[in-house]
C-alpha positions in Angstrom: 0.0 0.0 0.0 1.4 3.4 -1.0 2.2 6.0 1.6 -0.3 8.8 2.2 0.7 11.9 0.2 -1.0 15.3 -0.4 -2.9 15.8 -3.6 -2.7 19.6 -3.7 0.2 21.9 -3.1 1.2 25.5 -2.9 4.6 27.0 -3.8 7.0 29.5 -2.3 9.4 31.2 -4.6 12.8 32.5 -3.4 13.7 34.3 -6.6 12.0 37.5 -8.0 11.1 37.2 -11.7 14.4 38.8 -12.9 16.6 36.2 -11.1 17.5 32.6 -12.0 19.0 29.9 -9.8 21.0 26.8 -10.7 21.3 25.0 -7.3 19.2 24.5 -4.1 20.5 22.9 -0.9 18.9 22.4 2.5 20.9 22.6 5.6 21.2 19.6 7.9 18.2 20.5 10.1 16.0 21.9 7.4 15.1 25.5 8.4 17.5 27.1 5.9 17.5 26.7 2.1 20.4 28.1 0.0 20.2 28.8 -3.7 23.0 29.7 -6.1 22.1 32.2 -8.8 23.3 32.9 -12.3 24.5 36.3 -11.3 27.1 34.7 -8.9 25.0 35.6 -5.8 23.8 33.2 -3.1 20.5 33.6 -1.3 19.7 31.9 2.0 16.2 31.9 3.5 14.6 30.3 6.5 11.6 28.3 5.3 8.6 27.9 7.6 6.6 25.3 5.7 3.8 25.2 8.3 3.0 28.9 8.1 4.1 28.9 4.4 6.5 31.8 4.5 10.1 32.7 4.1 12.0 34.5 6.9 15.4 36.0 7.6 16.4 36.1 4.0 19.9 37.2 3.2 21.7 37.7 -0.2 25.4 37.3 -0.6 25.9 39.6 -3.6 28.8 38.6 -6.0 29.8 35.7 -3.7 32.4 34.6 -6.3 34.1 36.1 -9.3 32.9 33.1 -11.4 29.6 31.2 -11.5 28.8 29.1 -8.4 28.7 25.4 -9.2 28.5 23.7 -5.8 26.9 24.2 -2.4 27.3 22.1 0.7 26.2 22.7 4.4 28.6 21.6 7.1 26.7 19.0 9.2 28.8 19.7 12.3 28.4 23.5 12.5 25.0 25.0 12.3 24.9 27.8 9.7 28.2 27.1 8.0 27.9 26.9 4.2 30.6 26.0 1.6 30.4 27.3 -1.9 32.6 26.4 -4.9 32.9 28.4 -8.1 33.8 27.4 -11.6 37.4 28.6 -11.1 37.8 26.1 -8.2 37.6 28.8 -5.5 36.2 27.4 -2.3 34.6 29.8 0.3 33.3 29.1 3.7 30.4 31.3 4.9 29.0 31.8 8.4 25.2 32.3 8.1 23.3 33.9 11.0 19.8 35.2 11.3 20.1 38.1 9.0 23.9 38.4 8.5 26.7 36.5 6.8 30.4 36.4 7.2 33.2 35.1 5.0 35.3 32.7 7.1 37.7 31.2 4.6 38.6 31.4 1.0 41.1 29.0 -0.8 41.9 28.0 -4.4 41.7 24.3 -5.0 44.3 22.5 -7.2 41.7 21.1 -9.6 39.6 21.9 -12.7 36.0 23.2 -12.5 34.3 21.4 -9.6 31.2 19.3 -10.4 30.2 17.9 -7.0 30.9 18.6 -3.3 29.7 16.4 -0.4 30.4 16.5 3.3 30.8 13.1 5.0 27.9 12.4 7.5 30.2 13.1 10.5 31.4 16.3 8.9 35.0 15.3 9.1 35.7 15.2 5.3 34.7 17.2 2.3 34.8 15.3 -1.1 35.1 17.3 -4.3 35.0 16.1 -7.9 36.0 18.1 -11.0 35.4 18.1 -14.7 38.7 16.2 -15.4 37.6 13.2 -13.2 39.7 14.0 -10.2 38.4 13.1 -6.7 39.8 15.2 -3.9 39.1 14.6 -0.2 39.9 17.4 2.3 39.9 17.5 6.1 37.0 19.9 6.7 38.4 21.2 10.0 41.6 22.6 8.4 40.9 22.6 4.7 44.7 22.4 4.1 45.7 21.6 0.6 48.9 19.9 1.7 46.9 17.2 3.5 44.3 16.7 0.8 44.0 13.3 -0.9 43.6 13.2 -4.7 43.0 10.4 -7.1 42.1 10.5 -10.8 39.4 8.2 -12.1 39.6 6.7 -15.6 36.2 8.0 -16.6 33.9 11.0 -15.9 32.4 11.1 -12.4 28.7 11.8 -12.6 27.8 11.7 -8.9 29.1 10.7 -5.5 27.9 9.9 -2.0 29.2 8.7 1.4 28.4 5.6 3.4 27.0 6.1 7.0 30.4 5.4 8.6 32.1 8.3 6.7 34.8 5.9 5.5 33.7 4.9 2.0 32.9 7.0 -1.1 30.5 5.7 -3.7 31.0 7.0 -7.2 28.7 6.9 -10.2 30.6 6.8 -13.5 29.9 7.7 -17.1 31.2 4.2 -18.0 28.2 2.6 -16.4 30.2 1.5 -13.3 29.7 2.0 -9.6 32.9 2.1 -7.6 33.7 2.1 -3.9 36.7 3.9 -2.5 37.8 3.7 1.1 39.7 6.1 3.2 42.6 4.3 5.0 44.8 5.8 7.7 48.5 4.9 7.7 51.3 6.5 9.8 49.0 9.3 10.7 48.1 10.1 7.1 45.0 9.2 5.0 45.1 7.5 1.7 42.3 6.5 -0.7 42.1 3.1 -2.5 39.6 1.3 -4.7 37.7 -1.4 -2.9 35.1 -2.7 -5.3 33.8 -2.0 -8.8 30.5 -3.1 -10.4 29.6 -2.9 -14.1 26.0 -1.8 -13.6 24.8 -0.6 -17.0 25.7 -0.1 -20.6 24.8 3.6 -20.2 26.2 6.1 -17.7 25.1 6.1 -14.1 23.7 9.6 -13.6 22.9 9.7 -9.9 23.6 7.7 -6.8 22.4 7.6 -3.2 23.6 5.5 -0.2 20.6 4.2 1.9 22.0 3.8 5.4 19.0 2.1 6.9 19.2 -0.8 4.4 22.9 -0.7 3.5 21.9 -0.3 -0.1 22.8 1.9 -3.0 20.2 3.4 -5.2 21.4 4.4 -8.7 19.8 5.9 -11.8 21.0 5.3 -15.3 20.8 7.3 -18.5 18.7 4.5 -20.2 15.9 5.1 -17.7 16.4 2.6 -14.9 16.5 2.9 -11.1 18.6 0.1 -9.7 19.1 -1.2 -6.2 22.5 -2.5 -5.2 23.5 -4.5 -2.1 26.3 -2.3 -0.7 28.1 -5.2 1.1 28.2 -7.6 -1.8 28.0 -4.9 -4.5 25.5 -6.8 -6.6 22.4 -5.5 -8.2 19.3 -6.9 -6.4 16.4 -5.1 -8.1 15.4 -2.9 -11.0 12.7 -0.8 -9.5 11.4 1.3 -12.4 11.6 1.5 -16.1 11.3 5.2 -16.8 10.3 6.9 -20.1 13.0 9.6 -19.8 16.6 9.8 -18.7 16.8 10.7 -15.0 19.4 13.3 -14.0 19.1 13.2 -10.2 17.5 11.3 -7.3 16.9 12.4 -3.7 15.5 10.2 -1.0 13.3 10.6 2.0 12.4 6.9 2.4 10.2 5.4 1.2 9.8 8.4 -1.1 12.2 9.2 -3.9 12.2 12.4 -6.0 13.4 11.7 -9.5 14.5 14.6 -11.8 14.6 14.3 -15.6 16.1 16.0 -18.7 12.7 16.7 -20.4 10.0 15.9 -17.9 8.7 17.2 -14.6 10.0 15.9 -11.3 8.1 12.8 -10.1 7.9 11.4 -6.6 7.7 7.7 -6.1 6.9 5.3 -3.3 9.9 2.9 -3.6 8.3 0.2 -1.4 5.0 0.1 -3.2 6.5 0.8 -6.6 3.9 3.6 -7.3 4.1 7.2 -8.5 2.8 9.5 -5.8 3.0 12.9 -7.4 4.2 14.9 -10.5 5.6 18.3 -9.6 4.1 20.8 -12.0 6.4 23.3 -13.8 9.6 21.5 -12.7 10.9 20.7 -16.1 14.2 22.4 -17.1 17.8 22.1 -18.2 19.0 22.3 -14.5 16.2 20.2 -13.0 17.0 18.8 -9.6 14.9 18.4 -6.4 15.7 18.1 -2.7 13.5 16.9 0.1 13.2 18.8 3.3 15.4 16.9 5.9 12.4 16.5 8.2 9.4 15.8 5.9 8.9 14.2 2.5 6.0 16.5 1.9 8.2 19.6 1.4 10.4 19.7 -1.7 12.8 22.4 -3.0 13.4 22.5 -6.8 14.3 24.7 -9.7 11.1 25.5 -11.7 10.7 25.7 -15.4 11.6 29.4 -15.5 14.8 28.8 -13.5 13.6 30.1 -10.1 14.3 28.4 -6.7 10.9 27.1 -5.5 9.6 25.2 -2.5 6.6 22.9 -2.8 4.4 22.7 0.4 1.1 21.0 1.1 -1.9 23.2 0.5 -3.2 24.7 3.7 -6.4 23.0 5.0 -9.3 25.4 5.3 -12.5 24.5 7.2 -16.0 24.6 5.7 -17.5 28.0 5.3 -19.4 29.1 8.4 -23.2 29.6 7.8 -24.2 33.0 8.8 -26.8 32.8 11.5 -30.0 34.8 11.1 -30.4 37.4 13.8 -32.9 36.4 16.5 -36.2 38.4 16.4 -36.4 41.1 19.0 -38.1 40.2 22.3 -41.4 41.9 23.1 -41.2 44.8 25.5 -42.6 43.9 28.9 -44.1 46.5 31.2 -42.2 47.2 34.3 -43.2 45.1 37.3 -45.6 47.0 39.7 -44.2 47.9 43.0 -44.5 45.0 45.3 -46.4 45.8 48.5 -44.5 45.8 51.8 -44.4 42.4 53.4 -46.8 42.1 56.3 -45.9 40.3 59.5 -45.2 36.7 59.0 -48.1 34.5 60.2 -45.7 32.6 62.4 -44.4 35.7 64.1 -45.9 36.7 67.5 -47.4 40.1 67.3 -45.7 42.6 69.6 -47.3 42.6 73.0 -48.2 45.7 75.0 -46.2 45.9 78.2 -48.1 46.9 81.3 -47.1 50.2 82.7 -46.4 50.2 86.4 
């Protein structure tokens, strides 16, 4: 049986009509949503999905000299946002209620970044670039001399971490899924290939590690969603055959939000194998959608016009109250006549006349 899901939604838009966004990213707890814009600015808003309003919005104007291509929130430090630009500049921002502060800025030794992911424990930051390099940095120091780098033989389409923050799962254009493990030796970390699986004849476009099931969910360019046993690294199920090529997947189990090249975002119940919802006006060249960390009923996405948008369930309104007819006026009653003075009670002894002596 499919999970209950709202049938009607409202939308909140972070961008005015003249702005366009390319990325959206929730922070770890969910109140804040960051979006990277085409004008190189970054906007962060606190989303109240219950009251359906945006609060404490701030805009970091000209956050980078080149277009912003990656956003990532630090899971260890509330309000710390990392942004990467096309020229491989990494900046760390401290976001507060209505202010922001640049904490750090460094230039990475790589080509244009394509993905950036913090490990679940926040210890490491993994970055991939357009030349198929994988770089892992210590997020506490962000020192380049301690960064680990390895070049993959084919294009890296996506990456994710396992729950122990020790293994990286890579989705490759060759149709392979590869697992790389961080190993510590003599006080230094190194990265090595653990397993490789030839999953598809087409490229693996997106990948997610499912910690509760120790599984990997992968989408392929030929329109499949595949489930992989993370321990044995074998494909155990092909969940859906899709009509279009998926570009991105996000999970809030059992719900999955699938983004496509030429179709609207769709939300599936992975356990029941049913489509729950099609997100209207979510088709676009930069289509991707992200569930709110606390609820699968709230979704951030880039709409068809390129604006950062939040999908929220439509507010419930009670039935219209029937206006009651005014009651007819009461008839006027004459004032009550003055009551006579009470005579002596019949049980009272009348006053006796005392004999005069």
